[in-house]
C-alpha positions as CSV (number, residue, x, y, z in Angstrom):
1,X,-34.0,-9.6,31.9
2,X,-35.4,-12.5,33.8
3,X,-38.1,-10.3,35.4
4,X,-38.6,-11.2,39.1
5,X,-42.4,-11.3,39.6
6,X,-43.8,-8.6,41.7
7,X,-47.2,-10.3,41.7
8,X,-46.7,-11.7,45.3
9,X,-46.3,-8.2,46.5
10,X,-49.2,-7.0,44.4
11,X,-51.4,-9.8,45.7
12,X,-50.4,-9.0,49.3
13,X,-51.4,-5.3,48.8
14,X,-54.6,-6.3,47.1
15,X,-55.5,-8.7,50.0
16,X,-55.2,-5.9,52.5
17,X,-56.7,-3.2,50.3
18,X,-60.1,-3.0,51.9
19,X,-58.6,-2.5,55.4
20,X,-56.2,0.1,54.2
21,X,-58.1,1.8,51.4
22,X,-58.4,5.1,53.2
23,X,-54.6,5.2,53.8
24,X,-53.9,4.2,50.2
25,X,-56.1,7.1,49.0
26,X,-54.3,9.5,51.3
27,X,-50.9,8.5,50.0
28,X,-52.1,8.8,46.4
29,X,-53.6,12.1,47.2
30,X,-50.1,13.3,48.3
31,X,-48.7,12.2,44.9
32,X,-51.5,14.0,43.1
33,X,-50.6,17.2,45.1
34,X,-46.9,17.0,44.3
35,X,-47.6,16.3,40.6
36,X,-49.9,19.3,40.4
37,X,-47.5,21.6,42.2
38,X,-44.7,20.5,39.9
39,X,-46.5,20.6,36.6
40,X,-50.0,22.2,37.0
41,X,-53.5,20.8,37.3
42,X,-54.1,19.9,33.6
43,X,-53.2,16.3,32.9
44,X,-53.1,17.0,29.2
45,X,-49.9,19.0,29.7
46,X,-48.7,17.3,32.9
47,X,-47.5,13.7,32.1
48,X,-46.6,13.0,35.7
49,X,-50.1,13.9,36.8
50,X,-51.5,11.6,34.1
51,X,-49.4,8.8,35.5
52,X,-50.6,9.4,39.1
53,X,-54.2,9.5,37.9
54,X,-53.7,6.2,36.2
55,X,-52.3,4.8,39.5
56,X,-55.3,6.2,41.4
57,X,-57.7,4.5,39.0
58,X,-55.8,1.2,39.2
59,X,-56.4,1.4,43.0
60,X,-60.1,2.1,42.5
61,X,-59.9,5.6,43.7
62,X,-63.2,7.3,42.7
63,X,-63.0,10.0,40.0
64,X,-64.6,12.6,42.3
65,X,-62.0,12.0,44.9
66,X,-59.2,12.3,42.3
67,X,-60.7,15.6,41.1
68,X,-61.0,17.0,44.6
69,X,-57.4,16.2,45.3
70,X,-56.3,18.0,42.1
71,X,-58.5,21.1,42.9
72,X,-57.2,21.2,46.4
73,X,-53.6,21.0,45.3
74,X,-54.2,23.8,42.7
75,X,-56.0,26.0,45.2
76,X,-54.5,29.2,46.7
77,X,-53.2,29.0,50.3
78,X,-52.3,25.3,50.2
79,X,-49.2,25.3,52.3
80,X,-48.4,21.6,52.2
81,X,-44.9,21.1,51.0
82,X,-43.9,17.5,50.6
83,X,-40.3,16.3,49.8
84,X,-39.6,13.1,47.9
85,X,-36.9,11.1,49.6
86,X,-35.7,7.5,49.3
87,X,-34.2,5.7,52.3
88,X,-32.1,2.5,52.0
89,X,-31.4,-0.2,54.5
90,X,-31.2,-3.8,55.5
91,X,-33.9,-6.1,56.9
92,X,-33.2,-9.3,58.9
93,X,-30.5,-11.5,57.3
94,X,-29.4,-8.6,55.1
95,X,-32.5,-8.3,53.0
96,X,-32.2,-5.1,50.9
97,X,-34.9,-2.6,51.4
98,X,-35.7,0.7,49.7
99,X,-38.4,3.1,51.1
100,X,-39.9,5.9,49.0
101,X,-41.4,8.7,51.0
102,X,-43.2,12.0,50.6
103,X,-42.8,14.0,53.8
104,X,-43.1,17.5,55.1
105,X,-40.6,16.7,57.9
106,X,-37.6,14.6,56.9
107,X,-36.2,14.4,60.5
108,X,-39.5,12.8,61.7
109,X,-39.5,10.4,58.8
110,X,-35.9,9.4,59.2
111,X,-36.4,8.8,63.0
112,X,-39.5,6.7,62.4
113,X,-37.8,4.5,59.7
114,X,-34.7,4.0,61.8
115,X,-36.9,2.8,64.7
116,X,-38.7,0.3,62.4
117,X,-35.5,-1.2,61.1
118,X,-33.9,-1.4,64.5
119,X,-37.0,-3.0,66.0
120,X,-37.1,-5.7,63.4
121,X,-33.5,-6.9,63.2
122,X,-32.3,-4.6,60.5
123,X,-30.7,-1.2,60.1
124,X,-31.2,2.0,58.1
125,X,-28.2,2.5,55.8
126,X,-26.6,5.3,53.8
127,X,-27.8,6.4,50.3
128,X,-26.5,3.9,47.8
129,X,-26.0,1.0,50.1
130,X,-28.6,-1.2,48.4
131,X,-29.9,0.7,45.4
132,X,-27.3,-0.9,43.1
133,X,-29.2,-4.2,43.7
134,X,-32.3,-2.8,42.0
135,X,-33.3,-1.8,38.5
136,X,-35.3,1.4,38.2
137,X,-38.1,0.5,35.7
138,X,-41.6,1.3,34.7
139,X,-43.7,-1.7,35.5
140,X,-47.1,-2.3,33.9
141,X,-49.0,-5.4,35.2
142,X,-52.0,-6.8,33.4
143,X,-53.9,-9.6,34.9
144,X,-54.5,-12.7,32.8
145,X,-58.1,-12.8,31.6
146,X,-60.3,-14.2,28.8
147,X,-60.0,-12.2,25.7
148,X,-56.3,-11.2,26.1
149,X,-54.1,-13.0,23.6
150,X,-50.5,-13.2,24.9
151,X,-48.8,-12.8,21.5
152,X,-51.0,-9.8,20.6
153,X,-50.3,-8.1,24.0
154,X,-46.6,-8.7,23.6
155,X,-46.5,-7.1,20.2
156,X,-48.7,-4.2,21.3
157,X,-46.4,-3.6,24.3
158,X,-43.2,-3.7,22.2
159,X,-44.8,-1.4,19.6
160,X,-45.7,1.0,22.4
161,X,-42.1,1.2,23.6
162,X,-41.7,-1.6,26.2
163,X,-38.3,-2.9,26.9
164,X,-39.3,-6.4,28.1
165,X,-42.4,-8.6,28.4
166,X,-42.7,-11.4,31.0
167,X,-45.4,-14.0,31.5
168,X,-46.1,-14.9,35.1
169,X,-48.6,-17.4,36.6
170,X,-51.4,-14.8,37.0
171,X,-50.3,-11.8,35.0
172,X,-48.3,-10.2,32.3
173,X,-45.5,-7.9,33.3
174,X,-44.4,-5.1,30.9
175,X,-41.1,-3.3,31.7
176,X,-40.3,0.2,30.4
177,X,-37.7,2.9,30.9
178,X,-39.0,5.1,33.7
179,X,-39.4,8.1,31.4
180,X,-41.5,6.1,28.8
181,X,-43.9,4.5,31.3
182,X,-46.6,7.0,30.6
183,X,-46.5,6.8,26.8
184,X,-46.4,3.0,26.9
185,X,-49.3,2.9,29.3
186,X,-51.4,5.4,27.3
187,X,-50.8,3.5,24.1
188,X,-52.0,0.2,25.7
189,X,-54.9,2.0,27.3
190,X,-56.0,3.2,23.9
191,X,-56.1,-0.5,22.8
192,X,-58.5,-1.3,25.6
193,X,-56.1,-2.9,28.2
194,X,-56.7,-2.3,31.9
195,X,-53.9,-2.4,34.5
196,X,-53.5,-3.9,38.0
197,X,-50.4,-1.7,38.3
198,X,-48.7,0.9,36.2
199,X,-46.0,2.9,38.0
200,X,-42.2,3.3,38.3
201,X,-40.7,0.6,40.6
202,X,-37.4,-0.5,42.0
203,X,-37.2,-4.1,40.8
204,X,-34.7,-6.4,42.5
205,X,-32.1,-7.9,40.2
206,X,-32.0,-11.1,42.4
207,X,-34.1,-12.2,45.4
208,X,-33.2,-13.8,48.7
209,X,-35.2,-16.4,50.7
210,X,-35.6,-16.3,54.4
211,X,-35.5,-19.8,56.1
212,X,-35.6,-18.7,59.7
213,X,-39.2,-18.3,60.9
214,X,-38.1,-15.5,63.2
215,X,-36.6,-13.6,60.3
216,X,-39.7,-14.1,58.3
217,X,-41.9,-12.7,61.1
218,X,-39.6,-9.7,61.5
219,X,-39.5,-9.0,57.8
220,X,-43.3,-9.1,57.6
221,X,-43.5,-6.8,60.6
222,X,-41.0,-4.4,59.1
223,X,-43.0,-4.2,55.9
224,X,-46.2,-3.7,57.8
225,X,-44.8,-0.9,60.0
226,X,-43.3,0.9,57.0
227,X,-46.5,0.7,54.9
228,X,-48.6,1.9,57.9
229,X,-46.5,5.1,58.1
230,X,-48.3,8.1,56.5
231,X,-45.0,9.4,55.0
232,X,-44.2,6.1,53.2
233,X,-45.4,5.8,49.6
234,X,-43.7,2.6,48.5
235,X,-41.6,-0.2,49.9
236,X,-39.3,-2.2,47.7
237,X,-37.2,-5.2,48.8
238,X,-35.4,-8.3,47.5
239,X,-37.1,-10.8,49.8
240,X,-38.5,-13.8,47.9
241,X,-41.8,-13.6,49.7
242,X,-43.6,-16.9,50.2
243,X,-46.9,-17.4,48.3
244,X,-50.0,-16.4,50.3
245,X,-52.4,-18.8,48.7
């Protein structure tokens, strides 16, 4: 697989992380809550919870905040009931967009998302309208740094169950099957590697450039509006985003 680099998206998120840190923590808190409700509060026996904890740490979420979220989710009388839903649609010039949500009100979420797409030159579509353009993969990103030997990392990743290993300008990308992301991440963690990202993603098979400045502005606005929504956990698309350097 000629892995399309997600690093432009990662850099974009990291660049805005200080301004949005509270919102990011809120979103991860929801994921922790869902993981606890599905598999219990003990990460030793709950692999999904282990994966969300790893995501929280990759986003610099403090350990005490993580533990508070887990305890809150495990507590009696917690009536929050979030449903995981994925919406698909088209941005300007037919850019494929997938939106992963955790919501306690799917009618509100669907109405909000439809408004965002309509407002920015796109439209919300039916389930399956764009998902065939993406591969559902575990993605582990390790930033390039002194002390990391590329060949050693590649062998460690493959030994840990990775399906593919890609070298990008600023990072190494390790692809896994969704169900083996956790075991691969844990094996690499035990060898001392740290991660800029380690979670299941929808990775576009091909990407599309936007040449019209108006379309670029609308696509940027669409992504911003989606990511600002409290119900939205992740936004995936096949837009070949320009470098922000």
